[in-house]
C-alpha positions as CSV (number, residue, x, y, z in Angstrom):
1,M,-42.5,70.4,41.3
2,S,-41.3,67.3,43.0
3,E,-37.8,66.7,44.3
4,K,-36.9,64.3,41.4
5,E,-38.1,66.8,38.8
6,S,-36.1,69.6,40.5
7,L,-33.0,67.4,40.3
8,S,-33.7,66.7,36.6
9,V,-34.0,70.4,35.8
10,G,-30.9,71.2,37.8
11,N,-29.0,68.6,36.0
12,G,-30.2,69.9,32.6
13,Q,-29.1,73.5,33.5
14,A,-25.8,72.2,34.7
15,T,-25.3,70.3,31.5
16,T,-26.3,73.4,29.5
17,A,-23.8,75.5,31.4
18,Q,-21.1,73.0,30.8
19,S,-21.8,72.9,27.1
20,E,-21.7,76.7,26.8
21,Q,-18.4,76.7,28.7
22,S,-16.9,74.1,26.3
23,G,-18.0,76.0,23.2
24,V,-20.7,73.4,22.2
25,T,-24.3,74.4,21.9
26,A,-26.7,72.1,23.5
27,P,-29.1,70.4,21.1
28,P,-32.7,71.5,21.1
29,A,-35.5,69.4,22.4
30,G,-36.3,68.0,18.9
31,A,-32.8,66.9,18.4
32,R,-32.7,65.4,21.8
33,S,-35.7,63.3,21.0
34,A,-34.1,62.2,17.7
35,L,-31.0,61.0,19.6
36,E,-33.2,59.1,22.0
37,D,-34.8,57.5,19.0
38,G,-31.4,56.3,17.8
39,L,-30.4,59.0,15.3
40,S,-26.8,60.3,15.2
41,L,-26.3,64.0,15.3
42,T,-22.9,65.7,15.5
43,P,-23.2,69.4,16.6
44,L,-20.9,71.7,14.6
45,D,-20.1,75.4,14.8
46,S,-21.3,76.7,11.4
47,N,-19.0,79.8,11.8
48,S,-15.8,77.7,12.2
49,D,-13.9,75.2,9.9
50,R,-12.3,73.2,12.7
51,L,-13.7,69.9,14.0
52,V,-15.3,70.2,17.3
53,Q,-14.4,67.5,19.9
54,P,-17.5,67.0,22.1
55,F,-15.5,65.1,24.7
56,P,-12.1,66.6,25.4
57,R,-9.1,64.3,25.9
58,S,-8.0,63.9,29.5
59,P,-4.6,65.4,30.3
60,K,-3.2,62.0,31.2
61,L,-4.1,60.5,27.8
62,Q,-2.6,63.5,26.1
63,R,0.6,63.2,28.0
64,N,0.8,59.4,27.2
65,K,0.1,60.2,23.5
66,G,2.9,62.7,23.5
67,K,5.3,60.3,25.2
68,A,4.3,57.5,22.7
69,G,4.8,59.7,19.8
70,K,8.4,60.5,20.8
71,P,10.2,57.3,21.9
72,T,13.3,57.8,24.0
73,Q,16.8,56.8,23.0
74,E,16.7,53.9,25.4
75,Q,13.5,52.6,23.9
76,L,14.9,52.9,20.4
77,S,18.1,51.1,21.4
78,R,16.1,48.3,23.0
79,H,13.8,48.0,20.0
80,L,16.9,47.9,17.7
81,E,18.4,45.1,19.8
82,E,15.1,43.2,19.6
83,L,15.0,43.6,15.8
84,Q,18.6,42.5,15.5
85,A,17.8,39.4,17.6
86,E,14.8,38.6,15.5
87,K,16.8,39.0,12.4
88,S,19.4,36.6,13.7
89,K,16.8,34.1,14.6
90,T,15.2,34.4,11.2
91,E,18.5,34.0,9.4
92,A,19.3,30.9,11.6
93,H,15.9,29.4,10.8
94,I,16.3,30.1,7.1
95,Q,19.7,28.4,7.2
96,S,18.2,25.5,9.0
97,L,15.5,25.2,6.3
98,K,18.1,25.3,3.6
99,K,20.1,22.6,5.3
100,R,17.0,20.5,5.6
101,N,16.3,21.0,1.9
102,T,19.8,20.0,1.1
103,D,19.5,17.0,3.5
104,L,16.3,16.0,1.8
105,S,18.0,15.9,-1.6
106,R,20.9,14.0,-0.2
107,S,18.7,11.5,1.5
108,T,16.6,11.0,-1.6
109,E,19.7,10.4,-3.7
110,T,20.9,7.9,-1.1
111,M,17.6,6.1,-1.1
112,K,17.6,6.1,-4.9
113,Q,21.0,4.5,-4.9
114,Q,20.0,1.9,-2.5
115,V,16.9,1.1,-4.6
116,R,19.1,0.8,-7.7
117,E,21.4,-1.5,-5.9
118,R,18.5,-3.7,-4.8
119,F,17.1,-3.9,-8.3
120,E,20.6,-4.5,-9.7
121,K,20.9,-7.5,-7.4
122,I,17.5,-8.7,-8.6
123,L,18.5,-8.2,-12.2
124,A,21.9,-9.9,-11.6
125,V,20.1,-13.0,-10.2
126,L,17.7,-12.9,-13.2
127,K,20.6,-12.5,-15.6
128,Q,22.5,-15.3,-14.0
129,D,19.5,-17.6,-14.1
130,E,18.8,-16.6,-17.7
131,Q,22.4,-17.5,-18.6
132,A,22.1,-20.9,-16.8
133,V,18.9,-21.7,-18.7
134,L,20.5,-20.7,-22.0
135,D,23.6,-22.8,-21.2
136,S,21.3,-25.7,-20.5
137,L,19.6,-25.3,-23.8
138,E,23.0,-25.0,-25.5
139,L,24.2,-28.2,-23.8
140,D,21.1,-30.1,-24.9
141,L,21.7,-28.8,-28.4
142,R,25.3,-30.0,-28.5
143,Q,24.3,-33.4,-27.1
144,T,21.5,-33.8,-29.7
145,R,23.9,-32.7,-32.5
146,S,26.5,-35.2,-31.4
147,R,24.0,-38.1,-31.6
148,L,22.7,-36.8,-34.9
149,D,26.3,-36.5,-36.3
150,Q,26.9,-40.1,-35.4
151,V,23.8,-41.2,-37.3
152,L,24.8,-38.8,-40.2
153,K,28.3,-40.4,-40.3
154,T,26.7,-43.9,-40.6
155,W,24.5,-42.8,-43.5
156,K,27.5,-41.1,-45.2
157,Q,29.4,-44.4,-45.0
158,H,26.5,-46.2,-46.5
159,Q,26.3,-43.5,-49.2
160,D,30.0,-44.0,-50.0
161,Q,29.5,-47.7,-50.2
162,V,26.6,-47.4,-52.6
163,T,28.5,-44.9,-54.7
164,K,31.4,-47.3,-54.9
165,I,29.2,-50.2,-55.9
166,M,27.5,-48.1,-58.6
167,G,31.0,-47.4,-60.1
168,S,31.8,-51.1,-60.1
169,T,28.5,-51.9,-61.7
170,Q,29.0,-49.3,-64.5
171,R,32.4,-50.7,-65.3
172,A,31.0,-54.2,-65.4
173,L,28.5,-53.2,-68.1
174,S,31.3,-53.0,-70.7
175,K,32.7,-56.5,-70.0
176,S,31.4,-59.9,-70.8
177,A,28.3,-61.3,-69.3
178,A,30.2,-63.9,-67.4
179,A,32.6,-61.4,-65.9
180,E,29.7,-59.1,-65.1
181,E,27.9,-61.9,-63.3
182,D,31.0,-62.8,-61.3
183,E,31.7,-59.1,-60.4
184,G,28.0,-58.4,-59.6
185,Q,28.1,-61.2,-57.0
186,S,31.2,-59.8,-55.3
187,E,30.0,-56.2,-55.2
188,N,26.4,-56.8,-53.8
189,V,25.1,-54.4,-51.1
190,S,22.0,-54.6,-48.9
191,P,19.6,-51.6,-48.7
192,K,19.8,-49.6,-45.5
193,K,16.7,-48.6,-43.6
194,P,16.4,-45.7,-41.1
195,D,16.8,-46.9,-37.5
196,A,13.8,-46.3,-35.2
197,S,16.1,-44.6,-32.7
198,E,16.8,-41.8,-35.1
199,K,13.4,-40.4,-34.4
200,E,14.3,-40.0,-30.8
201,I,17.2,-37.7,-31.6
202,R,15.7,-34.3,-30.9
203,L,15.7,-31.6,-28.3
204,N,14.0,-32.4,-25.0
205,D,10.8,-30.5,-25.8
206,E,8.9,-31.8,-22.8
207,R,11.6,-30.6,-20.4
208,F,11.7,-27.2,-21.9
209,L,7.9,-27.0,-22.1
210,R,7.9,-27.5,-18.3
211,L,10.7,-24.8,-18.1
212,R,8.5,-22.3,-20.0
213,K,5.6,-23.0,-17.7
214,T,7.8,-22.5,-14.7
215,L,9.2,-19.3,-16.0
216,Y,5.7,-18.1,-16.7
217,S,4.6,-18.9,-13.2
218,I,7.7,-17.2,-11.8
219,S,7.1,-14.1,-13.9
220,K,3.5,-14.0,-12.8
221,N,4.4,-14.4,-9.2
222,L,7.1,-11.8,-9.5
223,K,4.7,-9.3,-11.0
224,A,2.3,-10.0,-8.2
225,Q,5.0,-9.5,-5.6
226,L,6.2,-6.3,-7.2
227,Q,2.6,-5.0,-7.0
228,R,2.3,-6.3,-3.4
229,K,5.4,-4.4,-2.4
230,T,3.7,-1.2,-3.3
231,L,0.8,-2.0,-1.0
232,L,3.2,-3.1,1.7
233,L,4.4,0.5,1.8
234,D,0.9,1.3,3.3
235,S,0.9,-1.7,5.7
236,C,-0.5,-0.9,9.1
237,P,-0.5,-3.1,12.2
238,V,-3.8,-4.6,13.1
239,V,-4.7,-5.9,16.5
240,I,-8.0,-7.3,17.5
241,D,-10.0,-5.5,20.2
242,R,-10.9,-8.2,22.7
243,Q,-13.8,-6.2,24.0
244,T,-15.6,-6.7,20.7
245,C,-15.1,-10.4,20.4
246,H,-18.0,-12.8,20.6
247,S,-17.7,-15.2,23.6
248,L,-16.8,-18.1,21.3
249,I,-13.7,-16.2,19.9
250,T,-10.4,-16.4,21.7
251,V,-7.6,-14.1,20.9
252,N,-3.9,-14.9,21.5
253,S,-1.5,-12.7,23.5
254,D,-0.4,-10.5,20.7
255,G,-4.0,-9.9,19.4
256,R,-3.3,-11.3,15.9
257,A,-4.7,-14.8,16.0
258,L,-8.4,-15.6,16.5
259,F,-9.6,-19.0,17.5
260,L,-13.3,-20.1,17.3
261,S,-14.1,-22.8,19.8
262,D,-17.3,-24.8,20.5
263,S,-17.6,-23.5,24.1
264,G,-17.5,-19.8,25.1
265,H,-15.5,-18.2,27.9
266,S,-17.2,-16.9,31.0
267,A,-16.0,-13.3,30.8
268,P,-18.6,-10.6,31.6
269,E,-20.4,-9.1,28.6
270,H,-19.1,-5.8,27.4
271,P,-21.3,-3.2,25.7
272,L,-19.1,-3.3,22.5
273,Q,-19.1,-7.1,22.4
274,F,-21.0,-9.0,19.7
275,D,-23.4,-11.2,21.6
276,K,-25.0,-13.3,18.8
277,V,-22.7,-13.0,15.7
278,C,-19.2,-14.5,15.8
279,C,-17.5,-11.3,14.9
280,A,-14.6,-9.1,16.1
281,L,-13.2,-5.7,15.2
282,G,-9.7,-4.2,15.2
283,S,-8.6,-1.9,18.0
284,S,-7.3,1.0,15.8
285,P,-9.5,2.8,13.3
286,V,-8.6,3.9,9.8
287,T,-9.3,7.7,9.6
288,V,-6.9,9.1,7.0
289,G,-4.6,8.1,4.1
290,Q,-3.9,4.6,2.7
291,N,-3.8,1.5,4.8
292,Y,-3.2,-2.2,3.9
293,W,-3.3,-5.4,5.9
294,E,-3.7,-9.2,5.2
295,V,-5.6,-12.0,6.9
296,D,-4.5,-15.6,6.6
297,V,-7.7,-17.6,6.0
298,R,-6.3,-21.0,5.2
299,C,-7.4,-22.6,8.5
300,S,-11.0,-21.7,8.1
301,S,-13.6,-23.1,5.7
302,A,-16.2,-20.3,6.2
303,W,-15.3,-16.7,7.0
304,A,-15.8,-13.0,6.2
305,V,-13.1,-10.4,6.1
306,G,-13.8,-6.7,5.7
307,V,-14.2,-3.3,7.4
308,A,-17.0,-1.7,9.4
309,Y,-18.0,1.6,11.0
310,T,-18.0,1.7,14.8
311,S,-21.8,2.3,14.5
312,L,-22.2,-1.4,13.4
313,Q,-24.7,-3.0,15.7
314,R,-23.3,-5.4,18.3
315,K,-26.4,-7.0,19.8
316,G,-28.8,-9.4,18.2
317,R,-28.7,-11.5,15.1
318,D,-30.4,-9.2,12.5
319,K,-28.7,-7.7,9.4
320,G,-27.5,-4.7,11.3
321,T,-24.9,-6.9,13.1
322,K,-23.6,-8.9,10.1
323,L,-20.7,-7.8,7.9
324,G,-21.9,-6.7,4.5
325,R,-25.6,-6.9,5.3
326,N,-25.9,-3.2,6.0
327,R,-24.6,0.2,5.0
328,N,-22.1,0.2,7.8
329,S,-19.8,-2.6,6.6
330,W,-18.1,-4.1,3.6
331,C,-16.6,-7.6,3.2
332,V,-15.7,-10.6,1.1
333,E,-16.8,-14.0,2.4
334,L,-16.3,-17.6,1.7
335,R,-19.3,-19.8,2.2
336,N,-19.8,-23.3,0.8
337,R,-16.6,-22.9,-1.2
338,S,-18.1,-19.9,-3.0
339,L,-16.4,-16.4,-2.6
340,S,-18.5,-13.3,-2.8
341,A,-18.4,-9.6,-2.0
342,W,-21.1,-8.0,0.2
343,H,-22.3,-4.5,1.0
344,N,-25.7,-3.1,2.0
345,D,-27.1,-6.7,1.9
346,R,-26.2,-7.1,-1.8
347,H,-23.5,-9.3,-3.2
348,V,-21.6,-10.3,-6.3
349,A,-19.4,-13.3,-7.0
350,C,-15.7,-12.4,-6.9
351,Q,-14.0,-12.5,-10.2
352,G,-10.6,-14.1,-11.1
353,V,-10.8,-16.7,-8.4
354,G,-9.2,-20.0,-9.3
355,Q,-10.1,-23.5,-8.3
356,T,-7.8,-23.5,-5.3
357,Q,-8.9,-22.0,-2.0
358,I,-7.6,-18.5,-1.2
359,G,-4.8,-18.5,1.3
360,K,-4.6,-14.8,2.3
361,V,-7.0,-11.9,1.8
362,G,-5.5,-8.4,1.4
363,V,-7.5,-5.3,2.4
364,W,-6.5,-1.9,1.0
365,V,-8.3,1.3,2.1
366,N,-7.8,4.8,0.6
367,Y,-9.8,6.6,3.2
368,D,-9.5,10.1,1.7
369,K,-10.8,9.0,-1.7
370,G,-13.4,6.6,-0.4
371,Q,-11.9,3.5,-2.0
372,L,-11.8,-0.1,-0.7
373,M,-10.2,-3.1,-2.5
374,F,-9.9,-6.8,-1.6
375,Y,-7.0,-8.8,-3.0
376,D,-6.0,-12.4,-3.2
377,A,-2.7,-11.6,-1.5
378,D,-0.9,-14.6,-3.1
379,T,-1.6,-13.7,-6.7
380,M,-2.7,-10.0,-6.2
381,V,-5.8,-10.6,-8.2
382,V,-8.5,-8.0,-7.3
383,L,-11.4,-9.8,-5.7
384,Q,-13.7,-6.8,-5.5
385,K,-13.3,-3.0,-5.6
386,F,-15.7,-0.6,-3.8
387,S,-15.6,3.0,-4.8
388,A,-17.8,6.0,-5.5
389,A,-18.4,4.7,-9.1
390,M,-21.8,3.5,-10.0
391,T,-22.2,-0.3,-10.0
392,P,-25.2,-2.3,-11.1
393,V,-25.3,-4.3,-7.9
394,F,-24.3,-1.9,-5.2
395,D,-25.8,1.3,-6.8
396,R,-23.3,3.6,-5.1
397,A,-21.1,1.7,-2.8
398,H,-20.4,5.0,-1.0
399,H,-19.5,8.5,-1.8
400,Q,-17.0,9.0,1.0
401,F,-16.4,7.3,4.2
402,T,-18.3,9.1,6.9
403,E,-16.9,7.4,10.0
404,P,-13.7,5.8,11.1
405,L,-13.2,2.3,9.6
406,Y,-12.3,-0.7,11.7
407,P,-10.9,-4.0,10.4
408,A,-13.5,-6.7,10.8
409,I,-13.5,-10.5,10.9
410,R,-16.4,-12.9,11.2
411,F,-16.5,-16.7,11.5
412,L,-19.4,-18.2,9.5
413,R,-21.3,-21.3,10.2
414,T,-19.1,-24.3,9.4
415,P,-20.1,-27.7,7.9
416,Q,-21.1,-30.4,10.3
417,N,-17.8,-32.3,9.8
418,Q,-15.6,-29.2,10.4
419,M,-12.8,-30.0,12.9
420,W,-12.3,-27.6,15.8
421,P,-10.6,-25.3,16.4
422,N,-11.2,-23.0,13.5
423,H,-8.9,-19.9,13.3
424,L,-7.9,-16.9,11.3
425,D,-4.6,-14.9,11.6
426,I,-3.6,-11.3,11.0
427,C,-0.4,-11.4,8.9
428,P,2.6,-9.6,10.4
429,L,3.6,-7.4,7.4
430,N,5.9,-5.0,9.2
431,N,8.6,-7.6,9.7
432,P,11.5,-7.2,7.3
């Protein structure tokens, strides 16, 4: 037998001896092979009801367990102090939350009162203006009645004269022919015809027709402004990222005005810069919630305003770099005096657009719901709405936004007689 085998046998005998001393019978060879194969076997004493512990606890662990099971007075006192401190902190936090709840209610009531006061002032102005218009109508009515009363008085006088002459004529019928002839000559009256000026006595219909049109325009504009004020609650500042601007685009110091010139600047090209398409993106992405901004387009005759993913291509002149010509961007654009909405290289004519050129484009994004709307910011007419709904032109505009959205602006090719410079402005909506 080799030295290694002797050591193995010795170790086995020692293990057997230790097992006999601890009251545990060593497993037979078959059981040992089963253990080696991964089976679990717990040796039990068939003549005893107690659970056999194959590995006895160390004295140190048993002492620690005994100490842990019986905390000292000092430990209990310390634990009680900790619990009392935790209770005090919890009570203080609960009081703080209750106070915040009360403050929320108080602040809400204050805000409601302020809103009521604002609307009361608006209603007071409207009521005052309404009364002024009604007074003007009443004054016109009194003046018209006064003129009509003068004419009526003249006709009454004529009527009295005719009645008087009729009486004289009837009395003359009972007298002699000679007397009747003499009296008829003295009581003759000429017929009265209506004066042409009488037809002009009426209310000033033309003036009040203009008034009704003005009131309709004010009402329509007021409705638009009330709708716009709701969108302004979601207004977000938009600043242009200069690194994305084409070389022909110059941005002012505050990053809100974009000027298109006929000669580019000599700045080094940036990887995020558009090199062929005159486009620029905002510096801050839209990633959550509702956001609204406006772009003043009055000083440009050909433009595109929209949003784009950061994955929008920047190099080249193919469809992947142009707003609305790919799946990574949405826009409305004005080209050849025609306004249309674009996405995924498909377009529709914008509805509700009047003959006059749009002054400002409003862009509203509900990122969480995957909604995008373009407005005529002056009239709040919806130019185009993109959402998850099926549309005949865009199929599905999108299910949900899958990347951060950036405000996007593009200058389109202008007519030959276009005067330079050509510029677009981001409207400062956060100013009171």
